[in-house]
C-alpha positions, 0 to 999 in steps of 0.5 A: 465521548469519542476520542480522536487521534491527533496527527503529529506534524513534526515528522512532516515539517522535519522532512519538508525542512530537509528537502527545502526548497521543494520544487516541482521535480521533487514532489515524488521524493517528498511524498515518498518520504512523507509516506515512509514517515506516516505509513500512508499520506494523510490528507492533513499532511499533504495540505501541510506540505502544500502550505509549507512548500508553496506548491498547490495542494491540487498538484501534490494530491494529484501526484499522490493519487495518480501513482500507485506507490502512494496510499491515501489510507492506512495500510495493514501491518502485512501487505498481500500481493496476489499476482494476476500475470499471464503465467499466474492467470493460466494456472489459477490465480483467479481462484487464489485471489477469490480465496484471499478475498473470502479469507480476508473479507476485503477486496483489492486495495482493501485493508482488514478491519483489524489492520492486519492485512492489506490486499493488492493485486499486481500485474506481475511478481516476476516469479512465473516459475512459481505460478500461481504466486502471492507475496506476503510482505517480502515472502513468496508463496508459489504453486498455490491452490485456494485451500492453502490460503488460510495456512499461509495467512495464519502464519502472520499472527 
């Protein structure tokens, strides 16, 4: 028999009640709060929000999938961001990104099977003087070489 996790709507209902009435102009704050509560935006939660607010599901889903700040799938415990800005690019960020993908076994936007890491490439981390740089959660690692990736990731057991 397969056990299935039942998603509680309590956090969503509380958020919707706190923000009511929810207008078109409040869609992003609503989705941000829902994502904060769940760690991502489960489709069932978006559907519940649409039903309770009277806003079309297609509108909420469209906003959620348009903006990169929103995730429609669960994230890993740690988020690894690899900079692909100009300074990082010319100093070898492609090789660092390739090493991250090999080490984690996922591509850009992917989450490891053990839910430990989510990998994202970003346009710029604003730390060009550290190029090439990655960020794990809120920690920066700069002047990286591909052979340094395993050690950095191992520190997030």
